[in-house]
VEXTILUM-738074 format. One record per residue (C-alpha): residue in one letter; chain; y, z, x. Coordinates in steps of 0.02 Angstrom, whole numbers, plus 50000, padded with zeros to 5 digits. Layout:
REM residues N
@rest:A kette:A y:Y z:Z x:X
...
END
This chain:
REM residues 540
@rest:X kette:A y:50001 z:48862 x:49239
@rest:X kette:A y:50183 z:48889 x:49285
@rest:X kette:A y:50227 z:49066 x:49338
@rest:X kette:A y:50364 z:49073 x:49206
@rest:X kette:A y:50237 z:49060 x:49067
@rest:X kette:A y:50093 z:49146 x:49156
@rest:X kette:A y:49960 z:49248 x:49070
@rest:X kette:A y:49873 z:49398 x:49148
@rest:X kette:A y:49725 z:49371 x:49262
@rest:X kette:A y:49560 z:49361 x:49172
@rest:X kette:A y:49454 z:49498 x:49249
@rest:X kette:A y:49269 z:49461 x:49255
@rest:X kette:A y:49167 z:49563 x:49132
@rest:X kette:A y:48993 z:49536 x:49202
@rest:X kette:A y:48854 z:49637 x:49122
@rest:X kette:A y:48711 z:49727 x:49208
@rest:X kette:A y:48590 z:49592 x:49152
@rest:X kette:A y:48697 z:49448 x:49215
@rest:X kette:A y:48728 z:49536 x:49381
@rest:X kette:A y:48543 z:49565 x:49409
@rest:X kette:A y:48508 z:49385 x:49360
@rest:X kette:A y:48630 z:49320 x:49491
@rest:X kette:A y:48554 z:49433 x:49623
@rest:X kette:A y:48385 z:49356 x:49586
@rest:X kette:A y:48434 z:49173 x:49568
@rest:X kette:A y:48553 z:49170 x:49718
@rest:X kette:A y:48431 z:49255 x:49835
@rest:X kette:A y:48540 z:49409 x:49870
@rest:X kette:A y:48452 z:49519 x:49997
@rest:X kette:A y:48576 z:49661 x:50021
@rest:X kette:A y:48691 z:49757 x:49903
@rest:X kette:A y:48851 z:49834 x:49972
@rest:X kette:A y:48910 z:49984 x:49870
@rest:X kette:A y:49095 z:50016 x:49899
@rest:X kette:A y:49220 z:50154 x:49853
@rest:X kette:A y:49373 z:50237 x:49929
@rest:X kette:A y:49397 z:50414 x:49991
@rest:X kette:A y:49539 z:50524 x:49926
@rest:X kette:A y:49662 z:50442 x:50046
@rest:X kette:A y:49613 z:50266 x:49994
@rest:X kette:A y:49508 z:50213 x:50145
@rest:X kette:A y:49366 z:50095 x:50099
@rest:X kette:A y:49190 z:50164 x:50122
@rest:X kette:A y:49022 z:50077 x:50096
@rest:X kette:A y:48834 z:50089 x:50106
@rest:X kette:A y:48712 z:49943 x:50103
@rest:X kette:A y:48546 z:49948 x:50013
@rest:X kette:A y:48408 z:49816 x:49990
@rest:X kette:A y:48429 z:49718 x:49829
@rest:X kette:A y:48252 z:49771 x:49783
@rest:X kette:A y:48319 z:49949 x:49768
@rest:X kette:A y:48440 z:49901 x:49631
@rest:X kette:A y:48376 z:49883 x:49454
@rest:X kette:A y:48440 z:49917 x:49279
@rest:X kette:A y:48397 z:50101 x:49298
@rest:X kette:A y:48513 z:50122 x:49448
@rest:X kette:A y:48661 z:50064 x:49343
@rest:X kette:A y:48623 z:50210 x:49225
@rest:X kette:A y:48571 z:50355 x:49337
@rest:X kette:A y:48656 z:50296 x:49497
@rest:X kette:A y:48603 z:50275 x:49678
@rest:X kette:A y:48577 z:50445 x:49759
@rest:X kette:A y:48627 z:50405 x:49937
@rest:X kette:A y:48797 z:50490 x:49959
@rest:X kette:A y:48832 z:50644 x:50065
@rest:X kette:A y:48999 z:50698 x:49994
@rest:X kette:A y:49033 z:50820 x:50136
@rest:X kette:A y:49053 z:50673 x:50257
@rest:X kette:A y:49187 z:50586 x:50152
@rest:X kette:A y:49366 z:50645 x:50175
@rest:X kette:A y:49424 z:50748 x:50027
@rest:X kette:A y:49258 z:50747 x:49933
@rest:X kette:A y:49138 z:50895 x:49953
@rest:X kette:A y:49091 z:51046 x:50056
@rest:X kette:A y:48926 z:51045 x:50150
@rest:X kette:A y:48839 z:51162 x:50027
@rest:X kette:A y:48873 z:51049 x:49876
@rest:X kette:A y:48864 z:50876 x:49951
@rest:X kette:A y:48732 z:50779 x:49851
@rest:X kette:A y:48816 z:50641 x:49750
@rest:X kette:A y:48766 z:50479 x:49664
@rest:X kette:A y:48851 z:50310 x:49646
@rest:X kette:A y:48847 z:50207 x:49487
@rest:X kette:A y:48881 z:50021 x:49520
@rest:X kette:A y:49007 z:49939 x:49405
@rest:X kette:A y:48933 z:49767 x:49358
@rest:X kette:A y:49106 z:49695 x:49321
@rest:X kette:A y:49149 z:49708 x:49507
@rest:X kette:A y:49003 z:49602 x:49567
@rest:X kette:A y:49049 z:49478 x:49705
@rest:X kette:A y:48950 z:49384 x:49837
@rest:X kette:A y:49023 z:49422 x:50008
@rest:X kette:A y:49060 z:49258 x:50099
@rest:X kette:A y:49027 z:49326 x:50273
@rest:X kette:A y:48838 z:49349 x:50261
@rest:X kette:A y:48732 z:49194 x:50233
@rest:X kette:A y:48550 z:49143 x:50245
@rest:X kette:A y:48428 z:49285 x:50263
@rest:X kette:A y:48566 z:49417 x:50245
@rest:X kette:A y:48658 z:49359 x:50090
@rest:X kette:A y:48753 z:49510 x:50024
@rest:X kette:A y:48835 z:49557 x:49859
@rest:X kette:A y:48966 z:49690 x:49828
@rest:X kette:A y:48992 z:49817 x:49688
@rest:X kette:A y:49125 z:49950 x:49671
@rest:X kette:A y:49047 z:50113 x:49615
@rest:X kette:A y:49095 z:50262 x:49509
@rest:X kette:A y:49053 z:50427 x:49595
@rest:X kette:A y:48957 z:50563 x:49503
@rest:X kette:A y:48900 z:50739 x:49541
@rest:X kette:A y:48720 z:50756 x:49597
@rest:X kette:A y:48605 z:50842 x:49473
@rest:X kette:A y:48722 z:50860 x:49324
@rest:X kette:A y:48780 z:50678 x:49336
@rest:X kette:A y:48956 z:50728 x:49283
@rest:X kette:A y:49100 z:50621 x:49343
@rest:X kette:A y:49167 z:50680 x:49511
@rest:X kette:A y:49342 z:50750 x:49484
@rest:X kette:A y:49408 z:50683 x:49651
@rest:X kette:A y:49346 z:50505 x:49630
@rest:X kette:A y:49505 z:50401 x:49643
@rest:X kette:A y:49438 z:50266 x:49528
@rest:X kette:A y:49405 z:50399 x:49397
@rest:X kette:A y:49589 z:50450 x:49403
@rest:X kette:A y:49639 z:50270 x:49367
@rest:X kette:A y:49517 z:50264 x:49221
@rest:X kette:A y:49585 z:50429 x:49154
@rest:X kette:A y:49762 z:50362 x:49166
@rest:X kette:A y:49713 z:50211 x:49061
@rest:X kette:A y:49636 z:50326 x:48931
@rest:X kette:A y:49791 z:50437 x:48931
@rest:X kette:A y:49906 z:50288 x:48902
@rest:X kette:A y:49795 z:50230 x:48758
@rest:X kette:A y:49812 z:50403 x:48680
@rest:X kette:A y:50002 z:50382 x:48689
@rest:X kette:A y:49988 z:50217 x:48594
@rest:X kette:A y:49986 z:50093 x:48739
@rest:X kette:A y:49819 z:50005 x:48734
@rest:X kette:A y:49860 z:49895 x:48885
@rest:X kette:A y:49963 z:49918 x:49043
@rest:X kette:A y:49991 z:49777 x:49166
@rest:X kette:A y:50014 z:49797 x:49352
@rest:X kette:A y:50072 z:49671 x:49482
@rest:X kette:A y:50088 z:49736 x:49661
@rest:X kette:A y:50171 z:49629 x:49795
@rest:X kette:A y:50074 z:49677 x:49951
@rest:X kette:A y:50150 z:49643 x:50121
@rest:X kette:A y:50057 z:49662 x:50285
@rest:X kette:A y:50059 z:49607 x:50467
@rest:X kette:A y:49935 z:49496 x:50559
@rest:X kette:A y:49938 z:49523 x:50747
@rest:X kette:A y:49847 z:49433 x:50886
@rest:X kette:A y:49801 z:49603 x:50954
@rest:X kette:A y:49860 z:49773 x:51016
@rest:X kette:A y:49866 z:49826 x:51199
@rest:X kette:A y:49862 z:50011 x:51238
@rest:X kette:A y:49983 z:50061 x:51377
@rest:X kette:A y:49968 z:50101 x:51516
@rest:X kette:A y:49779 z:50115 x:51480
@rest:X kette:A y:49672 z:50144 x:51328
@rest:X kette:A y:49624 z:50316 x:51395
@rest:X kette:A y:49808 z:50366 x:51405
@rest:X kette:A y:49821 z:50360 x:51216
@rest:X kette:A y:49693 z:50501 x:51210
@rest:X kette:A y:49768 z:50591 x:51359
@rest:X kette:A y:49954 z:50551 x:51348
@rest:X kette:A y:50025 z:50678 x:51470
@rest:X kette:A y:50105 z:50545 x:51583
@rest:X kette:A y:50158 z:50433 x:51440
@rest:X kette:A y:50070 z:50322 x:51316
@rest:X kette:A y:50106 z:50186 x:51191
@rest:X kette:A y:50054 z:50015 x:51131
@rest:X kette:A y:50113 z:49836 x:51137
@rest:X kette:A y:50098 z:49718 x:50991
@rest:X kette:A y:50030 z:49546 x:51035
@rest:X kette:A y:50092 z:49405 x:50924
@rest:X kette:A y:50117 z:49220 x:50953
@rest:X kette:A y:50270 z:49230 x:50838
@rest:X kette:A y:50356 z:49376 x:50922
@rest:X kette:A y:50513 z:49345 x:51024
@rest:X kette:A y:50450 z:49464 x:51158
@rest:X kette:A y:50283 z:49372 x:51182
@rest:X kette:A y:50262 z:49266 x:51338
@rest:X kette:A y:50179 z:49102 x:51285
@rest:X kette:A y:50233 z:48983 x:51424
@rest:X kette:A y:50370 z:48915 x:51312
@rest:X kette:A y:50247 z:48839 x:51189
@rest:X kette:A y:50278 z:48947 x:51037
@rest:X kette:A y:50414 z:48949 x:50905
@rest:X kette:A y:50472 z:49130 x:50908
@rest:X kette:A y:50539 z:49211 x:50750
@rest:X kette:A y:50687 z:49324 x:50780
@rest:X kette:A y:50699 z:49493 x:50694
@rest:X kette:A y:50733 z:49477 x:50507
@rest:X kette:A y:50719 z:49286 x:50510
@rest:X kette:A y:50538 z:49263 x:50454
@rest:X kette:A y:50565 z:49227 x:50269
@rest:X kette:A y:50493 z:49059 x:50215
@rest:X kette:A y:50500 z:48962 x:50382
@rest:X kette:A y:50395 z:48804 x:50381
@rest:X kette:A y:50254 z:48775 x:50507
@rest:X kette:A y:50242 z:48771 x:50654
@rest:X kette:A y:50366 z:48917 x:50653
@rest:X kette:A y:50256 z:48996 x:50520
@rest:X kette:A y:50097 z:49005 x:50624
@rest:X kette:A y:49990 z:49091 x:50492
@rest:X kette:A y:49976 z:48955 x:50359
@rest:X kette:A y:49793 z:48925 x:50402
@rest:X kette:A y:49756 z:49112 x:50396
@rest:X kette:A y:49835 z:49134 x:50225
@rest:X kette:A y:49751 z:48977 x:50157
@rest:X kette:A y:49580 z:49043 x:50210
@rest:X kette:A y:49616 z:49218 x:50144
@rest:X kette:A y:49671 z:49146 x:49976
@rest:X kette:A y:49515 z:49036 x:49970
@rest:X kette:A y:49405 z:49188 x:49993
@rest:X kette:A y:49498 z:49289 x:49862
@rest:X kette:A y:49484 z:49148 x:49734
@rest:X kette:A y:49312 z:49078 x:49770
@rest:X kette:A y:49217 z:49235 x:49816
@rest:X kette:A y:49305 z:49372 x:49718
@rest:X kette:A y:49374 z:49278 x:49569
@rest:X kette:A y:49555 z:49332 x:49591
@rest:X kette:A y:49699 z:49234 x:49516
@rest:X kette:A y:49840 z:49205 x:49641
@rest:X kette:A y:50019 z:49146 x:49617
@rest:X kette:A y:50082 z:49110 x:49793
@rest:X kette:A y:50074 z:49152 x:49978
@rest:X kette:A y:50209 z:49148 x:50111
@rest:X kette:A y:50278 z:49219 x:50273
@rest:X kette:A y:50384 z:49374 x:50249
@rest:X kette:A y:50549 z:49427 x:50330
@rest:X kette:A y:50486 z:49514 x:50487
@rest:X kette:A y:50431 z:49432 x:50648
@rest:X kette:A y:50257 z:49453 x:50725
@rest:X kette:A y:50159 z:49390 x:50576
@rest:X kette:A y:50219 z:49477 x:50419
@rest:X kette:A y:50135 z:49398 x:50266
@rest:X kette:A y:50125 z:49414 x:50078
@rest:X kette:A y:49997 z:49346 x:49955
@rest:X kette:A y:50041 z:49372 x:49771
@rest:X kette:A y:49905 z:49411 x:49645
@rest:X kette:A y:49924 z:49378 x:49458
@rest:X kette:A y:49956 z:49538 x:49362
@rest:X kette:A y:49810 z:49626 x:49279
@rest:X kette:A y:49763 z:49788 x:49193
@rest:X kette:A y:49771 z:49950 x:49292
@rest:X kette:A y:49591 z:49979 x:49351
@rest:X kette:A y:49549 z:49797 x:49388
@rest:X kette:A y:49713 z:49779 x:49484
@rest:X kette:A y:49680 z:49936 x:49586
@rest:X kette:A y:49509 z:49863 x:49625
@rest:X kette:A y:49596 z:49702 x:49675
@rest:X kette:A y:49712 z:49793 x:49795
@rest:X kette:A y:49561 z:49869 x:49884
@rest:X kette:A y:49477 z:49698 x:49889
@rest:X kette:A y:49639 z:49617 x:49952
@rest:X kette:A y:49652 z:49736 x:50100
@rest:X kette:A y:49468 z:49716 x:50140
@rest:X kette:A y:49480 z:49526 x:50137
@rest:X kette:A y:49638 z:49518 x:50242
@rest:X kette:A y:49558 z:49624 x:50377
@rest:X kette:A y:49394 z:49528 x:50374
@rest:X kette:A y:49473 z:49355 x:50377
@rest:X kette:A y:49591 z:49405 x:50518
@rest:X kette:A y:49444 z:49477 x:50616
@rest:X kette:A y:49343 z:49318 x:50593
@rest:X kette:A y:49491 z:49217 x:50657
@rest:X kette:A y:49516 z:49327 x:50812
@rest:X kette:A y:49665 z:49423 x:50744
@rest:X kette:A y:49694 z:49591 x:50660
@rest:X kette:A y:49779 z:49633 x:50495
@rest:X kette:A y:49867 z:49799 x:50469
@rest:X kette:A y:49942 z:49881 x:50316
@rest:X kette:A y:50037 z:50009 x:50420
@rest:X kette:A y:50209 z:50011 x:50336
@rest:X kette:A y:50321 z:50007 x:50491
@rest:X kette:A y:50234 z:49949 x:50651
@rest:X kette:A y:50391 z:49869 x:50726
@rest:X kette:A y:50554 z:49959 x:50757
@rest:X kette:A y:50710 z:49861 x:50712
@rest:X kette:A y:50631 z:49739 x:50590
@rest:X kette:A y:50581 z:49744 x:50408
@rest:X kette:A y:50431 z:49848 x:50359
@rest:X kette:A y:50290 z:49811 x:50237
@rest:X kette:A y:50312 z:49870 x:50059
@rest:X kette:A y:50210 z:49857 x:49900
@rest:X kette:A y:50331 z:49831 x:49756
@rest:X kette:A y:50236 z:49866 x:49595
@rest:X kette:A y:50279 z:49774 x:49434
@rest:X kette:A y:50223 z:49864 x:49276
@rest:X kette:A y:50235 z:49849 x:49088
@rest:X kette:A y:50171 z:49936 x:48930
@rest:X kette:A y:50089 z:49842 x:48787
@rest:X kette:A y:50032 z:49888 x:48611
@rest:X kette:A y:49926 z:49769 x:48508
@rest:X kette:A y:49985 z:49618 x:48606
@rest:X kette:A y:50170 z:49666 x:48602
@rest:X kette:A y:50268 z:49704 x:48761
@rest:X kette:A y:50348 z:49873 x:48725
@rest:X kette:A y:50473 z:49849 x:48868
@rest:X kette:A y:50549 z:49691 x:48794
@rest:X kette:A y:50699 z:49686 x:48677
@rest:X kette:A y:50783 z:49514 x:48663
@rest:X kette:A y:50936 z:49596 x:48583
@rest:X kette:A y:50976 z:49702 x:48735
@rest:X kette:A y:51127 z:49623 x:48819
@rest:X kette:A y:51103 z:49700 x:48991
@rest:X kette:A y:50926 z:49650 x:49040
@rest:X kette:A y:50826 z:49621 x:48879
@rest:X kette:A y:50740 z:49789 x:48897
@rest:X kette:A y:50692 z:49911 x:48760
@rest:X kette:A y:50736 z:50095 x:48744
@rest:X kette:A y:50554 z:50131 x:48786
@rest:X kette:A y:50580 z:50039 x:48949
@rest:X kette:A y:50735 z:50142 x:48987
@rest:X kette:A y:50641 z:50304 x:48956
@rest:X kette:A y:50499 z:50242 x:49066
@rest:X kette:A y:50626 z:50208 x:49205
@rest:X kette:A y:50697 z:50381 x:49176
@rest:X kette:A y:50526 z:50458 x:49205
@rest:X kette:A y:50500 z:50362 x:49367
@rest:X kette:A y:50672 z:50414 x:49429
@rest:X kette:A y:50649 z:50596 x:49378
@rest:X kette:A y:50485 z:50609 x:49474
@rest:X kette:A y:50523 z:50483 x:49614
@rest:X kette:A y:50523 z:50614 x:49752
@rest:X kette:A y:50354 z:50689 x:49709
@rest:X kette:A y:50282 z:50515 x:49676
@rest:X kette:A y:50315 z:50476 x:49860
@rest:X kette:A y:50169 z:50590 x:49905
@rest:X kette:A y:50056 z:50457 x:49830
@rest:X kette:A y:50155 z:50296 x:49846
@rest:X kette:A y:50213 z:50328 x:50026
@rest:X kette:A y:50070 z:50432 x:50094
@rest:X kette:A y:50084 z:50423 x:50285
@rest:X kette:A y:50204 z:50489 x:50414
@rest:X kette:A y:50243 z:50309 x:50459
@rest:X kette:A y:50292 z:50273 x:50277
@rest:X kette:A y:50457 z:50362 x:50306
@rest:X kette:A y:50504 z:50250 x:50452
@rest:X kette:A y:50514 z:50115 x:50320
@rest:X kette:A y:50624 z:50213 x:50200
@rest:X kette:A y:50784 z:50196 x:50302
@rest:X kette:A y:50941 z:50093 x:50267
@rest:X kette:A y:50960 z:49915 x:50326
@rest:X kette:A y:50787 z:49840 x:50302
@rest:X kette:A y:50779 z:49801 x:50114
@rest:X kette:A y:50676 z:49958 x:50083
@rest:X kette:A y:50733 z:50080 x:49949
@rest:X kette:A y:50817 z:50239 x:50007
@rest:X kette:A y:50908 z:50290 x:49849
@rest:X kette:A y:50846 z:50330 x:49673
@rest:X kette:A y:50933 z:50211 x:49554
@rest:X kette:A y:50897 z:50067 x:49436
@rest:X kette:A y:50975 z:49898 x:49408
@rest:X kette:A y:50937 z:49717 x:49366
@rest:X kette:A y:50916 z:49598 x:49513
@rest:X kette:A y:50977 z:49733 x:49636
@rest:X kette:A y:50854 z:49750 x:49781
@rest:X kette:A y:50944 z:49902 x:49853
@rest:X kette:A y:50889 z:50007 x:49702
@rest:X kette:A y:50715 z:50078 x:49699
@rest:X kette:A y:50689 z:50016 x:49520
@rest:X kette:A y:50734 z:49837 x:49479
@rest:X kette:A y:50725 z:49731 x:49322
@rest:X kette:A y:50676 z:49555 x:49379
@rest:X kette:A y:50785 z:49423 x:49296
@rest:X kette:A y:50706 z:49259 x:49347
@rest:X kette:A y:50688 z:49205 x:49166
@rest:X kette:A y:50771 z:49243 x:49000
@rest:X kette:A y:50693 z:49263 x:48830
@rest:X kette:A y:50511 z:49270 x:48890
@rest:X kette:A y:50420 z:49424 x:48825
@rest:X kette:A y:50274 z:49411 x:48947
@rest:X kette:A y:50392 z:49409 x:49097
@rest:X kette:A y:50484 z:49571 x:49055
@rest:X kette:A y:50434 z:49717 x:49164
@rest:X kette:A y:50504 z:49843 x:49286
@rest:X kette:A y:50480 z:49833 x:49474
@rest:X kette:A y:50456 z:49998 x:49566
@rest:X kette:A y:50502 z:49959 x:49745
@rest:X kette:A y:50463 z:50124 x:49832
@rest:X kette:A y:50274 z:50109 x:49868
@rest:X kette:A y:50199 z:50041 x:50028
@rest:X kette:A y:50029 z:49958 x:50059
@rest:X kette:A y:49952 z:50111 x:50145
@rest:X kette:A y:49936 z:50200 x:49979
@rest:X kette:A y:49781 z:50234 x:49877
@rest:X kette:A y:49809 z:50111 x:49733
@rest:X kette:A y:49705 z:50208 x:49607
@rest:X kette:A y:49803 z:50369 x:49630
@rest:X kette:A y:49971 z:50281 x:49651
@rest:X kette:A y:49956 z:50176 x:49494
@rest:X kette:A y:49895 z:50326 x:49395
@rest:X kette:A y:50037 z:50435 x:49457
@rest:X kette:A y:50170 z:50304 x:49419
@rest:X kette:A y:50100 z:50281 x:49244
@rest:X kette:A y:50102 z:50469 x:49215
@rest:X kette:A y:50283 z:50479 x:49273
@rest:X kette:A y:50340 z:50335 x:49164
@rest:X kette:A y:50250 z:50402 x:49010
@rest:X kette:A y:50324 z:50573 x:49041
@rest:X kette:A y:50494 z:50490 x:49032
@rest:X kette:A y:50449 z:50407 x:48867
@rest:X kette:A y:50381 z:50571 x:48796
@rest:X kette:A y:50533 z:50674 x:48849
@rest:X kette:A y:50657 z:50532 x:48818
@rest:X kette:A y:50728 z:50546 x:48993
@rest:X kette:A y:50891 z:50447 x:49007
@rest:X kette:A y:50896 z:50351 x:49171
@rest:X kette:A y:51086 z:50347 x:49168
@rest:X kette:A y:51189 z:50192 x:49194
@rest:X kette:A y:51124 z:50052 x:49306
@rest:X kette:A y:51204 z:50035 x:49477
@rest:X kette:A y:51246 z:49852 x:49506
@rest:X kette:A y:51314 z:49878 x:49682
@rest:X kette:A y:51241 z:49876 x:49857
@rest:X kette:A y:51185 z:50055 x:49872
@rest:X kette:A y:51173 z:50044 x:50060
@rest:X kette:A y:51362 z:50018 x:50071
@rest:X kette:A y:51416 z:50153 x:49950
@rest:X kette:A y:51499 z:50309 x:50021
@rest:X kette:A y:51416 z:50477 x:49997
@rest:X kette:A y:51552 z:50527 x:49874
@rest:X kette:A y:51526 z:50368 x:49773
@rest:X kette:A y:51338 z:50396 x:49766
@rest:X kette:A y:51370 z:50573 x:49706
@rest:X kette:A y:51488 z:50507 x:49573
@rest:X kette:A y:51351 z:50389 x:49511
@rest:X kette:A y:51220 z:50526 x:49518
@rest:X kette:A y:51116 z:50436 x:49649
@rest:X kette:A y:50988 z:50544 x:49739
@rest:X kette:A y:50892 z:50505 x:49898
@rest:X kette:A y:50706 z:50483 x:49921
@rest:X kette:A y:50617 z:50606 x:50039
@rest:X kette:A y:50641 z:50582 x:50225
@rest:X kette:A y:50466 z:50636 x:50279
@rest:X kette:A y:50288 z:50657 x:50219
@rest:X kette:A y:50307 z:50846 x:50223
@rest:X kette:A y:50460 z:50836 x:50113
@rest:X kette:A y:50371 z:50727 x:49985
@rest:X kette:A y:50222 z:50847 x:49978
@rest:X kette:A y:50341 z:50993 x:49951
@rest:X kette:A y:50416 z:50899 x:49804
@rest:X kette:A y:50241 z:50870 x:49735
@rest:X kette:A y:50201 z:51056 x:49748
@rest:X kette:A y:50347 z:51096 x:49632
@rest:X kette:A y:50346 z:50940 x:49522
@rest:X kette:A y:50167 z:50905 x:49466
@rest:X kette:A y:50154 z:50953 x:49282
@rest:X kette:A y:50182 z:50772 x:49228
@rest:X kette:A y:50016 z:50731 x:49316
@rest:X kette:A y:49911 z:50867 x:49236
@rest:X kette:A y:49849 z:50760 x:49090
@rest:X kette:A y:49760 z:50648 x:49218
@rest:X kette:A y:49748 z:50734 x:49387
@rest:X kette:A y:49640 z:50892 x:49399
@rest:X kette:A y:49711 z:51037 x:49497
@rest:X kette:A y:49573 z:51030 x:49630
@rest:X kette:A y:49618 z:50850 x:49672
@rest:X kette:A y:49804 z:50891 x:49689
@rest:X kette:A y:49767 z:51041 x:49800
@rest:X kette:A y:49646 z:50945 x:49911
@rest:X kette:A y:49766 z:50798 x:49927
@rest:X kette:A y:49911 z:50914 x:49975
@rest:X kette:A y:49798 z:51002 x:50101
@rest:X kette:A y:49748 z:50838 x:50185
@rest:X kette:A y:49926 z:50772 x:50192
@rest:X kette:A y:50003 z:50932 x:50259
@rest:X kette:A y:49868 z:50934 x:50393
@rest:X kette:A y:49911 z:50752 x:50435
@rest:X kette:A y:50094 z:50800 x:50452
@rest:X kette:A y:50048 z:50948 x:50565
@rest:X kette:A y:49937 z:50841 x:50677
@rest:X kette:A y:50070 z:50709 x:50701
@rest:X kette:A y:50202 z:50842 x:50737
@rest:X kette:A y:50115 z:50927 x:50883
@rest:X kette:A y:50226 z:50904 x:51037
@rest:X kette:A y:50152 z:50798 x:51173
@rest:X kette:A y:50006 z:50744 x:51066
@rest:X kette:A y:49948 z:50564 x:51063
@rest:X kette:A y:49932 z:50584 x:50876
@rest:X kette:A y:50121 z:50609 x:50868
@rest:X kette:A y:50124 z:50428 x:50814
@rest:X kette:A y:50160 z:50331 x:50704
@rest:X kette:A y:50234 z:50253 x:50859
@rest:X kette:A y:50372 z:50125 x:50842
@rest:X kette:A y:50401 z:49985 x:50962
@rest:X kette:A y:50569 z:49937 x:51039
@rest:X kette:A y:50584 z:49782 x:51148
@rest:X kette:A y:50748 z:49772 x:51246
@rest:X kette:A y:50819 z:49686 x:51402
@rest:X kette:A y:50815 z:49780 x:51564
@rest:X kette:A y:51001 z:49823 x:51565
@rest:X kette:A y:51025 z:49856 x:51378
@rest:X kette:A y:51052 z:50021 x:51292
@rest:X kette:A y:50915 z:50089 x:51182
@rest:X kette:A y:50946 z:50148 x:51004
@rest:X kette:A y:50818 z:50229 x:50892
@rest:X kette:A y:50814 z:50333 x:50734
@rest:X kette:A y:50762 z:50514 x:50739
@rest:X kette:A y:50660 z:50586 x:50598
@rest:X kette:A y:50823 z:50630 x:50508
@rest:X kette:A y:50874 z:50445 x:50515
@rest:X kette:A y:51022 z:50475 x:50630
@rest:X kette:A y:51042 z:50344 x:50766
@rest:X kette:A y:51039 z:50403 x:50945
@rest:X kette:A y:51083 z:50290 x:51092
@rest:X kette:A y:51033 z:50311 x:51273
@rest:X kette:A y:51069 z:50201 x:51424
@rest:X kette:A y:50920 z:50117 x:51505
@rest:X kette:A y:50845 z:50235 x:51634
@rest:X kette:A y:50841 z:50155 x:51808
@rest:X kette:A y:50668 z:50105 x:51868
@rest:X kette:A y:50680 z:50213 x:52023
@rest:X kette:A y:50722 z:50369 x:51924
@rest:X kette:A y:50594 z:50392 x:51787
@rest:X kette:A y:50647 z:50573 x:51769
@rest:X kette:A y:50794 z:50507 x:51667
@rest:X kette:A y:50675 z:50444 x:51534
@rest:X kette:A y:50726 z:50474 x:51354
@rest:X kette:A y:50677 z:50649 x:51297
@rest:X kette:A y:50515 z:50662 x:51197
@rest:X kette:A y:50475 z:50480 x:51228
@rest:X kette:A y:50372 z:50373 x:51346
@rest:X kette:A y:50452 z:50223 x:51431
@rest:X kette:A y:50340 z:50083 x:51492
@rest:X kette:A y:50419 z:49969 x:51622
@rest:X kette:A y:50378 z:49784 x:51635
@rest:X kette:A y:50436 z:49635 x:51736
@rest:X kette:A y:50565 z:49579 x:51608
@rest:X kette:A y:50617 z:49746 x:51538
@rest:X kette:A y:50526 z:49890 x:51456
@rest:X kette:A y:50457 z:49953 x:51294
@rest:X kette:A y:50497 z:50125 x:51228
@rest:X kette:A y:50379 z:50228 x:51121
@rest:X kette:A y:50469 z:50367 x:51028
@rest:X kette:A y:50382 z:50522 x:50962
@rest:X kette:A y:50473 z:50620 x:50827
END
């Protein structure tokens, strides 16, 4: 079906009986129970298929020590159970023969009382769906565009041990057959910085990888896909587009997507990463999230009479809510210290809080590929990156948008200009604010702007999340610490000057330090010399 007239993905609705029947008839020996921690990292435990019956779908599988999962429980209250969701059944393609394995996502419950665990991320997404229904929106659709990098490998410099003990300098080198800095005996087709969008093979060296990843997503996990392609950055930046779906199934799909990309890359001798900004000087990986509100089959964001972008007043208020809470939303949508290396001018990433049609310099865009098509009308929130916890991020965005609808927040006039080129006085005139410049700043905004989340997010989850993220900021801020990454890579000629961005986004330029005088190395950085130049690893 053409994308212009596409319908939402049809999520599988397998029952307990049909799931158990497939386990029996297909000879499944192992069951992988999967969930994410508070930060969105995938966790799992594998049990024999003989240990899973109809009763386990009701009372759960009591094999979870919550004190060992980040953000879950203290050691004195750690017994928890996992209830498999039969609609998430999938046969994993990597385990054949005697070890055929199926996967379920689980809902996490308290041990003993069997109450839903208040910090289960999937529970927050389910609560957000219920909250939207209470506001009159029985369906919300979500379509994330997930970008990521596929590298041939990573080399720790000068040794792997130096990363743990970095007192004389430490860093890493990205290995990629596409990278202009990679030595391949003149047999590769290097992609220069910012020139990776849509090149045909053999310049695009990852066609086979993406084909295989898409095959797995479709055949093994039942996902509906729209397209795949190389993205703008060099060194293997990719994107695979999933068909939009309802909130919880799409959040499940994001977790599945990241799992599949990493597994397929690993099987092919490569590695996939969803780190937002692994390469200095080139585009980073984002996760633009398309979203719309529906009531009884009607798109509540669509108004064919609107001359500007065919959007309704409800849509405008929803945009107003996202803009009003954009800074505190960053705590969820841009959750790592490295996330804020992406949110800088010049790399197609949003820096300013504004809305517009078509305009990719605004953090909220109204796509205008088609006219007069109700199903195609939605907003695109461009701030998030692929390191986020999709359950919490989708839930938080929905809460923000619905708060705008409830309070009738006016988003102001659209800004149909390149925001990167506007002067500070012009931005002030238009009422354009900036997104946070660091993880700490975004958490501080969340600590003062959180009431819009209270209908869905319990206080203990917000407090634990803030605690974990502030600790992450502290650990990566310790001077001289190897954890002062996220580290960014600069590849320059031997006689060139070196420019990098400090944490406050101001550019600083230093001349190349001579090889015989390493004492002139750039302050608070490690410089690794090589035969054809050097690589600099900056700690901020």
